[in-house]
N, C-alpha and C positions, 0 to 999 in steps of 0.2 A: 586526583582522577579528572580527566578531561570531561567537561559537561556533556559532550556528545556521546560519551560512553555510558552515561547514566540511563537507567530505564526511563521510558516516558511515564510521567506521573499519571495515576489513574484518572484524575479529573480531566486531563487532556485527552486521554484515550476515550473517555465517555463523550466528551465534547466533539471529538472528531469521528466518532463512530457513525454519524449521519452525514458525513462529507464523502462525496464520491467523485472519482475520476469519471467523466462522462462515458468512457469506454466500458466501465464496469457497473454503472448504475443499474442497468436492466437485470443484472445478475445479483444485485444487492451486495456487492463487495465494496466495502468502504476503503478509504485511504489507510485506515488502521489495519484492516485485513490484508490489504495489498503489501503492507510493510513499508509504506512510503514515509512514515514519520520516523526520523532518526533521533531527534531530541526535542525537548521542550524545556526551556529554562525561563523562570520569571524572577525579576529583580525590580523592586520599587514600582510595581504595577505594569512594567514593560515586559512583554513576553518575546522570546526569540525562539522560533521554530526552525529546525533544520528538516528539510523535505528532500526526499530522493525522488527521482523520476524513473519510470520504467525505460524511458528512452529520452535522449537529449533532443529528439525531434518531436516530442509529444505536442500535438497541435492544441491541446487543452491545458497546457501548463499554466497560462495566466489565469484561467478560470479556477483551477485547483488552488493556486496560490491565494486568490481572493477569497474563496470559500473557506480555506483553512484559517486565514487571518480573521475573517468575520466570526467564525465559530469560537476561536480563542478569545477574541476581544469581548464576546458576549458572556464570558465566565466571570464570576465574582473575583474581585481583587485584580483583574486585568483591565488596564485602561488603554494600552496601546500594544500593538504586536507587529513584528516583522517576520516574514517568512523568507528564508534563504534556501536556495537549492544547493544541495551538496553535489559538487562536481568531481571530487577527488576519490569517490568510492562509487562503484557501479552497483545498481540494484540487480539482484538475482532472484530467481524463484524461491530460493531458500528463505526469503523474508516473508513469503506468503503465510497466512494463518492456515491451520489445517482445513477449516471450512472453505477458504478461498481456493486452496489447492484442489479440493474435491470438485469445486464448481468449474474450475478452469481446466481445460484439457491441453496438456503439453505433450507433444510427441517426443519420444526418445531420439537420440542421435541415430540416424539410419545404420551406422556401423555397429550399433549395440543390439540390433534386431536381426539375428541370422535368418529367421524365417518370417518374412513380411506377411505372408498370407495367414500364418498361424497367429501372429500378433493381431492382425485386423479381426480375425474371427473371434479371438478372445475378447478384444475390446468391444466388439459389437454385442457379444453375449452379456458382458458386464453392463453396457449401456441399456440394453433391453430389460435386464433384471431391475435396474434402478428406476425405470420408467413406471 
C-alpha cells in the first residue's frame, strides 16, 4: 500500500485539529475538517506530511505549511518534519468533514437549479431556522 493511501494517524489528526487555514479560522474549521491532510508518515523521528490546498493560488499556503510542521514536530517521538504539497490530486469539497460542510455554503451548479427563486426561498428559510 502506498503510504499516501493510509488513513491519517489519530495522533496527527488530534495535533492538527487546532491548525487553521486563515480563511477558515473564524468559522472554526481546521485543516483536518477541510480535508487538507492527505497523509502523515513517521520514520525514525522524522515525519512527512502530505498536504492538499483548496487552491494552488492560496495566499496563505506558506503559513499553513509552517503551522502544520510546528504542530507535528511538537508531538512525542517526532523530532523533524517536512510538509509537502500534493499537486497531482485536486482538493474537492468531498474531502470536507460533515461539520465543515454544514458551516460552509456551497452553491450548486446553476444548471442543476431549475427554479432559482424557489431555491433561494428554501435556502433562506433553512438559514433563518438555523439562526
